[in-house]
N, C-alpha and C positions, 0 to 999 in steps of 0.2 A: 897603608899604601896599597894601591890596587895592583892586580897581576900584570896590567899593561904598562905600568910605570907611571901612570897618572895618579892624581889624588883619589882618595877613597870616595869623595863626593861625586866624581865623574861617573863612576859605575852606578851609583845610586840614582844619579839624575836621569840616565838612560834607562835604568831598571833592568839592565841586562849585564851579565857577566861577560868579561872579554872573550872567553872561549865561546860563548853563545853568539857574539857578534862575528866571530871568525866562521863558525858553522853556518850562520846566516849569509855571510859573503859567499862562502863556497856553495851553498844551496842555490843562491841567486846566479852564480856563475854557471852551474851545472844546468839550471833551468834555461838559461839563455842559450847554452850550447845545444840542448835538445831542441829548442824552438828553432835556431838557425839551421841545424841539420835537418830537421823535418821540412822546413821551408825549401832549403836548397834541393833536397831529394824530390820533393813533390814538384817543384817547378821544373827540375830536370826531367822528370817523367813526363809531364805534360807537354813541354816543348819537344822532347824527342818524339813522343807519339804523334803530335800535331804535325811536325815536319815530315814524318814518315808518311802520314795520310796524304799530305799535300804532294809530296814526291810521287807517291804511288798513283794517285788518281789524276793529278794534273799533268805529270811528266812521264808516267809509266816507268818510273825508276824507284829507287829506294836504297836503303842501307841494309846489308845482310845482317849486321850485328845489332840493330836497333831493338829487336825483341829481347835478345839476351841482356842488353844493357838496361832495358826497361825492367826486366825481371830482378836484376841485381839491385837496381835503384829502389824497387818496391820492397825487396827483402830488407835493405838498409832502413827504409822508412818504417817498416814493421818493427824492427829491432829497437829503434829508438822510440817508437810509439808505445811499446810496452812499458818502458821506463816512465814516459810521459803520462801514461794512464795510471800507473801507481801514484805518481805525484798529484794528479788531479782527482784521485779516488774515483776514477771512472771505470775500473774493472768490475764486471758483473760479480755479485756475490749474493749468496743465499744465506741470510742471517736472521731469519725469523726465530729459529730456536735460540740462537745466541743473544739476540736482543731480549728474549723473555727471561734470561737468566739474571740473578743478582749481580751487581757490578763485580765483586771479587771472582766470581765463577766466570763471568764474561771476560774478564782480563786474563785469567788462566786459559780459557779456551782460545782466546786470541794468541796468547803465547805459544800454545801448542801449534796453531795454525802458522805462525811465523817460522817456528822451528821447521815445519814440514816444507813450507815455501823455500826457506834458506837451504834445506837439503836438496830440493829439486833444482835450485839455482846453482848450487855447487856442482851437482852432477852434470848439469847442461854446460857449465863453464869447462869442466874437465873434458867432457866429450867433445866440445867444440874446439878446445885447444889441441886435442889429439887429432881431430880432423885437420886442422890447420897445419900441424907439424907434418902429418903424412902427406898432405898435398904439397907442402914445401920440398919434402924429400923427393917426391915424384917429379916436381919441376915442370908440371904440365900447365899449358896456357888454357884460359877459358875456350869454349868451343869456337866462338866467332870473334871474340875480342882479343886484341894483342896484349893481354894482361895476364900475369900469372895468377892462377885460380886461387891460390892460398891467400893473395892479397885481398881479393874480392870477398873471401869467406871469413876474413878478420872481423866482419860485422857480427858474427855469431858470439864470439866471446866478449867482444865489446859491448854488444847489446845486453847480454845477460849480466855483465859487470855493472852496467848502469842500473839495471833492475835490482841487483844486489844492493847497490848504494841507497836506492829508494826504499828497499825493504829495511835496511839498517835505520833509515830515518823514521820509518813507521814504528820499528821496534823501540826507538829512542822515545818517541811520543807516548807509546803504551807504558814504558817504564816510568816516565815522568808524570804519567796520569793525565795527560791532555787528550788521550784518545783511548778508546776501549775495544774497538774492533778494527779489522782490517780495512773495511769499506765504510761508506756512509749508509745510513739506514735505507734510503731510497734513491741512491745516486746523488750527483752533485746538485746543489740548489740552482735552479734556473728561473729566470724571469718568466712569467706567464705572458704570452704574447696574445694579440687578438685572434680570435677564431675567424678564418676566412673560408 
């Protein structure tokens, strides 16, 4: 009997354990969330900036709060983007030395790097959470936006938590032997386009 209540043949037909299917579903949901958030934040930045330019130059008017709003939108985009970059193996890495190592040593070096990254992420989450708590206790609004500043700064612990989840996925891939390093050897594979 399989863990999901179905027959044993069902798991063997798909070739995946039920737990793996759950993690794959969660990964797809997280990936979709990242993509939607990045799209909404980017579209919001573009529309706000475009409308501000039109208002300023065509009508000699504008919104006082637009620069601050654009700054917070960009900050949110950045925080979601670091998680997306980890997912896509798009972060810059210098791995010439690591790639020259034998596979067991390379995996050990990657484990050390993962622990260092995890320590950094934990420190950033703790610091960001403390910042949000202090801003909450102060009760101050953003400079030009009628929004509590602590609400806007929630992007920091949320973004680093997303990055931590992606780092855990990388660690699981290293443990299972499907990956040996944090990044790809020379960045993500891309199609060669015509030279113009």
